[in-house]
N, CA, C and O of each residue as an XYZ file, in Angstrom:
460
protein
N      30.998      0.921     27.620
C      30.930      2.340     27.489
C      30.832      2.725     26.008
O      30.110      3.658     25.656
N      31.541      2.021     25.162
C      31.480      2.316     23.726
C      30.099      2.014     23.182
O      29.630      2.682     22.260
N      29.439      1.002     23.755
C      28.111      0.634     23.282
C      27.122      1.765     23.543
O      26.306      2.078     22.676
N      27.182      2.385     24.725
C      26.288      3.491     25.039
C      26.541      4.697     24.148
O      25.600      5.358     23.708
N      27.806      4.983     23.882
C      28.129      6.132     23.040
C      27.615      5.903     21.619
O      27.083      6.825     20.999
N      27.765      4.696     21.103
C      27.281      4.408     19.760
C      25.763      4.431     19.724
O      25.169      4.971     18.791
N      25.135      3.848     20.734
C      23.673      3.836     20.784
C      23.094      5.227     20.921
O      22.084      5.544     20.292
N      23.724      6.067     21.740
C      23.244      7.437     21.906
C      23.400      8.223     20.621
O      22.546      9.041     20.279
N      24.493      7.976     19.906
C      24.709      8.673     18.642
C      23.684      8.248     17.601
O      23.154      9.086     16.871
N      23.403      6.956     17.530
C      22.407      6.456     16.574
C      21.019      6.958     16.951
O      20.220      7.292     16.077
N      20.728      7.013     18.258
C      19.443      7.493     18.709
C      19.274      8.981     18.379
O      18.195      9.407     17.966
N      20.332      9.762     18.561
C      20.278     11.187     18.223
C      20.099     11.398     16.733
O      19.373     12.298     16.311
N      20.763     10.564     15.927
C      20.627     10.664     14.469
C      19.205     10.305     14.048
O      18.638     10.931     13.153
N      18.635      9.297     14.698
C      17.276      8.889     14.369
C      16.280     10.009     14.727
O      15.356     10.289     13.963
N      16.474     10.637     15.883
C      15.586     11.736     16.278
C      15.652     12.886     15.282
O      14.636     13.481     14.921
N      16.889     13.188     14.843
C      17.028     14.286     13.876
C      16.340     13.947     12.560
O      15.696     14.805     11.957
N      16.473     12.694     12.108
C      15.855     12.323     10.839
C      14.327     12.314     10.950
O      13.639     12.676      9.995
N      13.787     11.903     12.108
C      12.345     11.929     12.303
C      11.840     13.372     12.344
O      10.799     13.688     11.768
N      12.579     14.239     13.025
C      12.192     15.655     13.077
C      12.245     16.294     11.688
O      11.380     17.096     11.334
N      13.247     15.941     10.919
C      13.367     16.482      9.566
C      12.207     16.003      8.701
O      11.635     16.783      7.939
N      11.857     14.719      8.817
C      10.729     14.182      8.043
C       9.428     14.875      8.445
O       8.601     15.182      7.586
N       9.240     15.123      9.734
C       8.026     15.810     10.201
C       7.985     17.241      9.676
O       6.926     17.737      9.291
N       9.143     17.904      9.663
C       9.213     19.267      9.155
C       8.890     19.313      7.670
O       8.145     20.185      7.224
N       9.443     18.382      6.900
C       9.172     18.332      5.461
C       7.693     18.062      5.216
O       7.092     18.675      4.334
N       7.095     17.146      5.993
C       5.671     16.856      5.826
C       4.808     18.090      6.133
O       3.838     18.362      5.426
N       5.162     18.829      7.182
C       4.417     20.038      7.524
C       4.541     21.110      6.432
O       3.554     21.744      6.060
N       5.745     21.300      5.934
C       5.956     22.295      4.866
C       5.176     21.879      3.609
O       4.565     22.723      2.954
N       5.198     20.587      3.276
C       4.456     20.098      2.107
C       2.959     20.318      2.302
O       2.278     20.778      1.385
N       2.442     19.998      3.479
C       1.026     20.161      3.773
C       0.604     21.623      3.659
O      -0.419     21.926      3.044
N       1.372     22.518      4.238
C       1.051     23.941      4.200
C       1.137     24.473      2.767
O       0.315     25.294      2.360
N       2.122     24.011      2.009
C       2.268     24.441      0.614
C       1.061     24.011     -0.215
O       0.533     24.802     -0.997
N       0.623     22.770     -0.049
C      -0.545     22.282     -0.794
C      -1.786     23.095     -0.423
O      -2.562     23.467     -1.303
N      -1.980     23.371      0.851
C      -3.142     24.172      1.256
C      -3.068     25.589      0.672
O      -4.076     26.129      0.216
N      -1.890     26.177      0.690
C      -1.720     27.534      0.161
C      -2.013     27.587     -1.334
O      -2.757     28.453     -1.795
N      -1.419     26.647     -2.101
C      -1.636     26.678     -3.543
C      -3.084     26.358     -3.922
O      -3.614     26.922     -4.878
N      -3.728     25.445     -3.166
C      -5.132     25.155     -3.442
C      -6.008     26.368     -3.169
O      -6.923     26.664     -3.938
N      -5.731     27.068     -2.079
C      -6.495     28.269     -1.757
C      -6.268     29.365     -2.806
O      -7.210     30.029     -3.237
N      -5.011     29.542     -3.207
C      -4.716     30.559     -4.212
C      -5.392     30.234     -5.543
O      -5.920     31.135     -6.194
N      -5.388     28.981     -5.956
C      -6.027     28.598     -7.213
C      -7.523     28.835     -7.149
O      -8.127     29.307     -8.112
N      -8.120     28.504     -6.007
C      -9.556     28.713     -5.857
C      -9.892     30.199     -5.900
O     -10.859     30.594     -6.551
N      -9.110     31.025     -5.216
C      -9.361     32.468     -5.232
C      -9.118     33.081     -6.598
O      -9.857     33.973     -7.016
N      -8.094     32.617     -7.298
C      -7.763     33.164     -8.610
C      -8.858     32.870     -9.640
O      -9.160     33.717    -10.482
N      -9.446     31.691     -9.578
C     -10.434     31.295    -10.579
C     -11.871     31.388    -10.078
O     -12.769     30.763    -10.641
N     -12.086     32.162     -9.029
C     -13.434     32.268     -8.485
C     -14.393     32.950     -9.449
O     -15.547     32.534     -9.557
N     -13.952     33.980    -10.149
C     -14.826     34.729    -11.068
C     -14.310     34.628    -12.498
O     -14.061     35.646    -13.143
N     -14.149     33.418    -12.991
C     -13.641     33.229    -14.357
C     -14.796     33.212    -15.359
O     -15.964     33.112    -14.983
N     -14.448     33.311    -16.616
C     -15.450     33.236    -17.687
C     -15.703     31.762    -17.979
O     -14.773     31.005    -18.256
N     -16.953     31.370    -17.913
C     -17.300     29.964    -18.089
C     -17.236     29.560    -19.546
O     -17.673     30.295    -20.432
N     -16.688     28.384    -19.781
C     -16.626     27.798    -21.124
C     -17.228     26.410    -21.051
O     -16.518     25.407    -20.983
N     -18.565     26.370    -21.068
C     -19.233     25.088    -20.956
C     -19.421     24.424    -22.314
O     -20.178     23.460    -22.429
N     -18.763     24.911    -23.313
C     -18.825     24.294    -24.639
C     -17.644     23.371    -24.872
O     -17.481     22.837    -25.969
N     -16.809     23.174    -23.839
C     -15.621     22.338    -23.966
C     -15.986     20.865    -24.043
O     -17.159     20.517    -24.175
N     -14.970     19.989    -23.959
C     -15.228     18.549    -24.047
C     -16.071     18.078    -22.869
O     -15.768     18.368    -21.712
N     -17.109     17.363    -23.182
C     -17.995     16.853    -22.130
C     -18.971     17.897    -21.609
O     -19.763     17.596    -20.717
N     -18.937     19.102    -22.134
C     -19.862     20.156    -21.718
C     -19.575     20.703    -20.326
O     -20.456     21.312    -19.719
N     -18.362     20.503    -19.800
C     -18.016     20.995    -18.478
C     -16.862     21.983    -18.577
O     -15.975     21.835    -19.417
N     -16.882     22.975    -17.725
C     -15.829     23.985    -17.685
C     -14.636     23.413    -16.910
O     -14.795     22.975    -15.771
N     -13.444     23.414    -17.518
C     -12.261     22.844    -16.877
C     -11.884     23.610    -15.623
O     -11.479     23.013    -14.626
N     -12.016     24.944    -15.668
C     -11.670     25.747    -14.492
C     -12.628     25.452    -13.340
O     -12.210     25.418    -12.183
N     -13.905     25.240    -13.647
C     -14.880     24.911    -12.598
C     -14.561     23.560    -11.955
O     -14.653     23.398    -10.739
N     -14.182     22.591    -12.801
C     -13.864     21.262    -12.266
C     -12.621     21.311    -11.383
O     -12.586     20.670    -10.333
N     -11.599     22.062    -11.795
C     -10.383     22.174    -10.988
C     -10.655     22.921     -9.676
O     -10.153     22.544     -8.617
N     -11.447     23.971     -9.769
C     -11.778     24.727     -8.561
C     -12.584     23.854     -7.585
O     -12.373     23.915     -6.374
N     -13.487     23.061     -8.111
C     -14.280     22.172     -7.263
C     -13.413     21.123     -6.596
O     -13.594     20.824     -5.416
N     -12.457     20.554     -7.353
C     -11.579     19.542     -6.742
C     -10.659     20.171     -5.691
O     -10.363     19.543     -4.674
N     -10.202     21.418     -5.931
C      -9.377     22.108     -4.934
C     -10.184     22.400     -3.668
O      -9.670     22.260     -2.558
N     -11.426     22.801     -3.830
C     -12.281     23.051     -2.666
C     -12.534     21.772     -1.884
O     -12.512     21.774     -0.654
N     -12.773     20.680     -2.602
C     -12.981     19.394     -1.924
C     -11.733     18.947     -1.169
O     -11.827     18.404     -0.068
N     -10.561     19.178     -1.768
C      -9.316     18.831     -1.085
C      -9.153     19.647      0.189
O      -8.772     19.104      1.226
N      -9.436     20.936      0.125
C      -9.331     21.791      1.309
C     -10.310     21.361      2.391
O      -9.958     21.339      3.571
N     -11.534     21.021      2.003
C     -12.525     20.590      2.983
C     -12.101     19.281      3.638
O     -12.227     19.127      4.853
N     -11.605     18.347      2.851
C     -11.186     17.052      3.381
C     -10.016     17.201      4.327
O     -10.026     16.633      5.419
N      -9.001     17.961      3.924
C      -7.816     18.129      4.762
C      -8.131     18.899      6.025
O      -7.612     18.571      7.092
N      -8.973     19.918      5.927
C      -9.293     20.685      7.129
C     -10.114     19.849      8.094
O      -9.929     19.959      9.306
N     -11.015     19.016      7.590
C     -11.793     18.136      8.456
C     -10.883     17.133      9.158
O     -11.031     16.884     10.354
N      -9.943     16.559      8.411
C      -9.004     15.602      9.016
C      -8.115     16.285     10.049
O      -7.817     15.705     11.093
N      -7.698     17.498      9.765
C      -6.846     18.232     10.704
C      -7.589     18.558     11.995
O      -7.030     18.414     13.083
N      -8.831     18.992     11.888
C      -9.633     19.301     13.065
C      -9.876     18.038     13.883
O      -9.801     18.067     15.111
N     -10.166     16.930     13.205
C     -10.405     15.666     13.915
C      -9.150     15.217     14.642
O      -9.232     14.734     15.772
N      -7.990     15.367     14.015
C      -6.726     14.973     14.669
C      -6.429     15.849     15.877
O      -5.993     15.351     16.914
N      -6.662     17.143     15.749
C      -6.408     18.049     16.875
C      -7.340     17.745     18.038
O      -6.907     17.752     19.190
N      -8.602     17.481     17.760
C      -9.563     17.156     18.822
C      -9.175     15.830     19.481
O      -9.231     15.711     20.705
N      -8.784     14.838     18.685
C      -8.404     13.538     19.247
C      -7.168     13.663     20.131
O      -7.136     13.118     21.234
N      -6.162     14.370     19.659
C      -4.931     14.537     20.437
C      -5.212     15.355     21.697
O      -4.689     15.037     22.765
N      -6.026     16.397     21.588
C      -6.374     17.193     22.761
C      -7.130     16.375     23.785
O      -6.858     16.479     24.981
N      -8.070     15.564     23.342
C      -8.813     14.701     24.261
C      -7.913     13.682     24.930
O      -8.041     13.425     26.127
N      -7.007     13.104     24.165
C      -6.078     12.120     24.730
C      -5.151     12.773     25.754
O      -4.905     12.207     26.819
N      -4.640     13.958     25.434
C      -3.780     14.654     26.388
C      -4.560     15.062     27.646
O      -4.025     14.986     28.752
N      -5.791     15.484     27.490
C      -6.611     15.825     28.643
C      -6.882     14.622     29.523
O      -6.845     14.719     30.749
N      -7.156     13.488     28.898
C      -7.395     12.272     29.658
C      -6.131     11.818     30.378
O      -6.180     11.454     31.553
N      -5.011     11.841     29.682
C      -3.764     11.403     30.297
C      -3.310     12.339     31.411
O      -2.713     11.882     32.386
N      -3.576     13.624     31.291
C      -3.168     14.554     32.341
C      -4.045     14.426     33.580
O      -3.617     14.790     34.675
N      -5.255     13.917     33.428
C      -6.131     13.763     34.573
C      -5.890     12.467     35.354
O      -6.331     12.344     36.496
N      -5.200     11.510     34.751
C      -4.927     10.246     35.425
C      -3.785     10.389     36.414
O      -2.882     11.205     36.231
N      -3.839      9.595     37.447
C      -2.764      9.576     38.445
C      -1.608      8.743     37.900
O      -1.824      7.777     37.169
N      -0.390      9.117     38.255
C       0.738      8.304     37.816
C       0.676      6.930     38.474
O       0.205      6.784     39.602
N       1.152      5.942     37.755
C       1.098      4.564     38.241
C       2.055      4.387     39.413
O       3.192      4.858     39.389
N       1.564      3.694     40.440
C       2.390      3.378     41.606
C       2.780      1.909     41.516
O       1.929      1.058     41.255
N       4.046      1.606     41.727
C       4.436      0.194     41.664
C       3.838     -0.578     42.835
O       3.920     -0.134     43.980
N       3.244     -1.718     42.556
C       2.626     -2.524     43.605
C       3.624     -3.494     44.220
O       3.549     -3.813     45.407
N       4.537     -3.948     43.415
C       5.519     -4.903     43.915
C       6.880     -4.235     43.891
O       7.360     -3.804     42.842
N       7.486     -4.157     45.047
C       8.791     -3.542     45.139
C       9.691     -4.395     46.027
O       9.242     -5.340     46.675
N      10.915     -4.053     46.040
C      11.859     -4.747     46.883
C      11.848     -4.081     48.254
O      12.188     -2.905     48.387
N      11.466     -4.823     49.241
C      11.423     -4.297     50.599
C      12.562     -4.907     51.400
O      12.711     -6.127     51.468
N      13.345     -4.058     51.992
C      14.402     -4.513     52.897
C      14.093     -3.980     54.280
O      13.212     -3.138     54.451
N      14.816     -4.472     55.254
C      14.596     -4.001     56.615
C      14.914     -2.526     56.753
O      14.275     -1.809     57.524
N      15.911     -2.079     55.997
C      16.282     -0.677     56.048
C      15.190      0.188     55.420
O      14.841      1.245     55.948
N      14.660     -0.269     54.297
C      13.616      0.529     53.647
C      12.335      0.566     54.487
O      11.592      1.547     54.455
N      12.087     -0.504     55.233
C      10.923     -0.541     56.106
C      11.184      0.113     57.447
O      10.256      0.296     58.235
N      12.439      0.472     57.722
C      12.847      1.137     58.954
C      12.493      0.317     60.192
O      11.900      0.811     61.151
N      12.877     -0.936     60.131
C      12.651     -1.828     61.264
C      13.948     -1.936     62.058
O      15.023     -2.161     61.502
N      13.818     -1.773     63.351
C      14.988     -1.870     64.219
C      15.082     -3.284     64.774
O      14.129     -3.823     65.336
N      16.236     -3.852     64.601
C      16.454     -5.215     65.105
C      17.173     -5.139     66.444
O      18.220     -4.503     66.559
N      16.618     -5.779     67.438
C      17.234     -5.855     68.764
C      17.762     -7.261     68.983
O      17.082     -8.236     68.666
N      18.961     -7.373     69.517
C      19.534     -8.687     69.808
C      19.085     -9.185     71.140
O      19.470    -10.279     71.552
């Protein structure tokens, strides 16, 4: 009995830590998307300085990398949602597995024995 109580407690602690990690990952993901979008919107109409090092505008390069990050993450997110939706649709359409080998007794088979 003590083993079950300890195992259930450890299992509950593990579930909470996994949920917390998932929540932190979601908050981090949303924060990155928000800040990338805000940076892109803020620097959309900036004054170009193409006389800088290498002849490239630093704000243009940062805006381009933020846009690429948003495109990559949104594509990955859409692909994951489609894959999970397809998997759930496939699994919901399948019939539940029926056990082929079971323990059959005379009582379960409802056989009457006559002496």
